[in-house]
C-alpha positions as CSV (number, residue, x, y, z in Angstrom):
1,X,108.1,145.0,107.9
2,X,107.6,145.7,111.6
3,X,107.7,143.1,114.3
4,X,103.9,143.4,114.7
5,X,103.3,142.9,111.0
6,X,105.5,139.8,111.1
7,X,103.7,138.4,114.1
8,X,100.3,139.1,112.5
9,X,101.5,137.3,109.3
10,X,102.7,134.3,111.4
11,X,99.3,134.2,113.2
12,X,97.5,134.1,109.8
13,X,99.7,131.3,108.6
14,X,99.1,129.3,111.8
15,X,95.3,129.9,111.4
16,X,95.5,128.6,107.8
17,X,97.4,125.6,109.0
18,X,94.9,124.8,111.7
19,X,92.0,125.0,109.2
20,X,93.9,122.8,106.7
21,X,94.6,120.2,109.3
22,X,91.0,120.2,110.3
23,X,89.9,119.7,106.7
24,X,92.4,116.8,106.3
25,X,91.1,115.2,109.5
26,X,87.5,115.4,108.3
27,X,88.5,114.0,104.8
28,X,90.3,111.1,106.5
29,X,87.3,110.4,108.7
30,X,85.1,110.3,105.6
31,X,87.5,108.0,103.7
32,X,87.6,105.6,106.7
33,X,83.8,105.5,106.8
34,X,83.6,104.9,103.0
35,X,86.2,102.1,102.9
36,X,85.1,98.6,103.9
37,X,86.7,97.1,107.0
38,X,90.2,95.8,106.5
39,X,90.6,92.1,105.5
40,X,90.6,89.6,108.3
41,X,94.0,88.2,109.4
42,X,94.8,84.5,108.9
43,X,95.7,82.3,111.9
44,X,99.4,83.3,111.4
45,X,98.5,87.0,111.8
46,X,99.1,87.9,108.2
47,X,96.6,89.9,106.1
48,X,94.7,88.1,103.4
49,X,96.4,88.5,100.0
50,X,95.2,91.3,97.7
51,X,94.8,90.9,94.0
52,X,98.0,91.8,92.3
53,X,100.1,91.6,95.5
54,X,102.6,88.8,95.9
55,X,103.6,87.8,99.5
56,X,107.3,87.3,100.0
57,X,108.1,84.7,102.5
58,X,111.0,84.9,105.0
59,X,112.5,81.5,103.9
60,X,115.9,81.7,102.2
61,X,116.0,81.4,98.4
62,X,117.0,78.2,96.7
63,X,120.5,78.9,95.5
64,X,120.2,76.3,92.8
65,X,117.9,78.7,91.0
66,X,120.7,81.2,90.6
67,X,123.6,79.0,89.4
68,X,123.4,80.1,85.8
69,X,122.4,83.7,86.4
70,X,124.3,86.8,85.4
71,X,125.3,89.3,88.0
72,X,123.7,92.5,86.9
73,X,126.3,94.6,85.1
74,X,129.1,92.2,86.0
75,X,128.6,89.2,83.7
76,X,128.3,85.6,84.5
77,X,129.4,84.2,87.9
78,X,132.9,82.8,88.0
79,X,134.1,84.9,85.0
80,X,135.6,88.4,85.0
81,X,133.6,91.4,84.0
82,X,134.5,92.7,80.6
C-alpha cells in the first residue's frame, strides 16, 4: 500500500468515526428527551431512593453484629484456619 492509499484509508475511518459520534450524540439527545426529569434531591442533597436500590450510610457498622461470624475462607474468628 502506498502512503497515499494509507492516508485515504485513515481519512475514511475518521469520517466513519465522525458519523458514528454524531449518531450517538443524536441518540443520547433523544434518550434524554424521552426520560423523565431526574428525581428531586432531599434536603441533605441525596437522590430519592429507587425501587430495589439500598442506600448505604457512611456510619460505621455495629461490630456486635459480627462477633459470631466466619471470616470467608478462614473459619471462625479466634480459631486457626484448617
